[in-house]
C-alpha positions in Angstrom: 94.0 58.9 28.2 96.5 59.4 25.3 96.2 57.7 22.0 98.5 56.3 20.2 100.5 57.2 17.2 99.5 55.7 13.7 100.6 52.5 12.8 102.9 54.2 10.3 104.0 56.4 12.1 105.3 53.3 14.7 106.7 51.2 11.7 108.4 54.5 10.9 110.0 54.5 14.0 111.1 51.0 13.8 112.2 51.2 10.9 114.7 54.2 12.2 115.9 51.8 14.5 117.4 50.2 12.1 119.3 52.7 10.2 121.0 53.9 13.3 122.0 50.9 15.4 123.6 48.9 12.3 126.3 50.4 10.8 125.8 50.2 6.8 122.4 50.9 6.3 121.2 53.7 4.2 117.3 53.0 4.7 114.8 50.4 5.2 110.8 50.3 3.9 107.7 48.2 5.5 105.2 47.2 2.1 102.3 45.0 2.2 103.1 42.0 0.5 100.5 43.0 -2.9 103.6 46.2 -3.0 102.0 48.9 -1.2 104.4 51.0 0.7 103.2 51.0 4.5 106.1 53.0 6.0 109.8 53.8 4.9 112.6 55.7 6.4 114.9 56.5 2.9 116.9 59.2 1.7 117.2 59.4 -2.9 114.9 56.9 -3.5 111.1 56.5 -4.5 109.6 54.7 -1.2 107.1 53.1 -3.1 108.7 52.1 -6.1 110.9 50.1 -4.0 107.9 49.0 -1.8 106.4 47.2 -5.3 109.8 45.4 -6.4 110.3 44.1 -3.1 106.8 43.0 -3.4 107.5 41.0 -6.1 110.7 39.8 -5.1 109.2 38.4 -1.8 106.5 36.6 -3.4 108.9 35.4 -5.8 110.9 33.4 -2.6 108.1 32.7 -0.9 107.3 29.9 -4.1 110.9 29.3 -4.3 111.4 28.2 -0.4 107.6 26.5 -0.8 108.4 24.9 -3.5 112.5 23.2 -2.6 110.6 22.2 0.3 112.6 25.0 3.0 109.4 26.1 4.6 108.2 29.1 4.8 110.2 32.2 3.8 112.6 34.2 5.9 114.3 36.3 4.5 116.6 36.6 1.2 119.4 38.9 0.5 121.1 40.3 -2.5 124.4 41.4 -3.2 125.2 44.0 -6.0 128.4 45.9 -6.4 127.6 49.1 -4.2 125.5 47.5 -1.9 122.2 45.0 -0.3 118.8 44.7 -0.5 118.0 42.5 2.5 113.7 41.7 2.1 112.6 39.9 5.2 108.8 38.7 6.1 106.8 40.4 9.0 104.8 38.4 10.1 102.3 37.0 7.3 101.0 40.8 7.0 104.9 42.6 6.1 107.7 42.8 4.3 110.6 44.8 5.8 113.6 45.3 3.2 116.9 46.9 4.0 118.5 48.9 2.0 122.9 49.0 2.4 126.2 50.0 1.6 129.1 47.6 0.7 130.5 48.3 3.6 127.3 46.7 5.8 127.7 43.3 7.5 124.7 41.0 7.2 125.5 39.3 10.3 124.9 42.0 12.3 121.9 43.2 10.4 120.2 39.9 11.1 121.1 40.2 14.4 119.8 43.8 14.9 117.1 43.5 12.7 115.1 40.6 14.3 113.1 42.0 16.8 112.3 45.4 14.9 111.0 42.8 12.4 109.2 41.4 15.0 107.4 44.4 16.5 107.0 45.7 13.3 105.0 42.2 12.4 103.1 42.9 15.8 102.6 46.4 14.0 101.6 45.0 10.8 98.7 42.6 12.1 96.2 44.5 12.9 96.1 46.7 9.1 95.7 42.9 7.1 93.3 42.1 9.3 91.0 45.1 8.4 92.2 45.5 4.9 92.1 41.7 3.4 89.7 41.2 0.8 87.4 37.6 0.7 89.3 36.2 -1.7 93.1 36.4 0.4 94.0 33.2 -1.2 94.9 32.0 -4.6 93.8 27.9 -4.9 96.6 26.2 -5.6 96.2 23.7 -9.3 96.5 21.0 -7.1 95.2 19.7 -4.0 98.5 20.4 -2.3 98.8 24.6 -1.6 101.5 25.3 0.1 101.9 28.6 2.0 100.4 31.7 1.2 98.2 29.5 -1.4 101.1 28.8 -3.3 101.5 24.9 -4.4 103.7 22.8 -7.0 104.9 24.9 -10.2 103.3 24.0 -13.2 104.9 20.7 -15.5 107.2 21.6 -18.0 106.9 21.6 -21.7 108.1 19.0 -23.1 111.7 20.0 -24.7 110.0 19.8 -28.6 106.7 20.6 -28.1 105.7 23.8 -30.5 105.3 26.2 -27.7 109.6 25.7 -27.1 110.5 25.9 -30.6 108.2 29.1 -31.2 110.9 30.8 -28.5 
């Protein structure tokens, strides 16, 4: 009876498929929502730093999507002068980040990466259940909690408040 490879190896294989099948992809990583590196296919960059950065980017995007009534977060793409960083939700357990050159076609990336991201989500689902702490959700400040324990942002202080003048 053959034994399946570890989850990180299966996910690494999926990440390689993105680079091999989409022109302009420099590499990619999969991370947990708390910034832990799960798998990687990058060169010349520190994958653990990328994992931490994209987890923060993911958290902000999840909150922004929820608080602007855009629904559940799916993806965010950042374009810089030298290329792209695309961050995708891979189910509720993982984040996939793809790094691309300036020549990357975002439409082709989205089309080609979607099936791979779904498989990564399936691979990651089991690992999240084993890792999840008992207090995985954070209660929101009001009874209107959104996805992932997010709720409405706290109210802004009036412009004339002490704290506003101190800044």
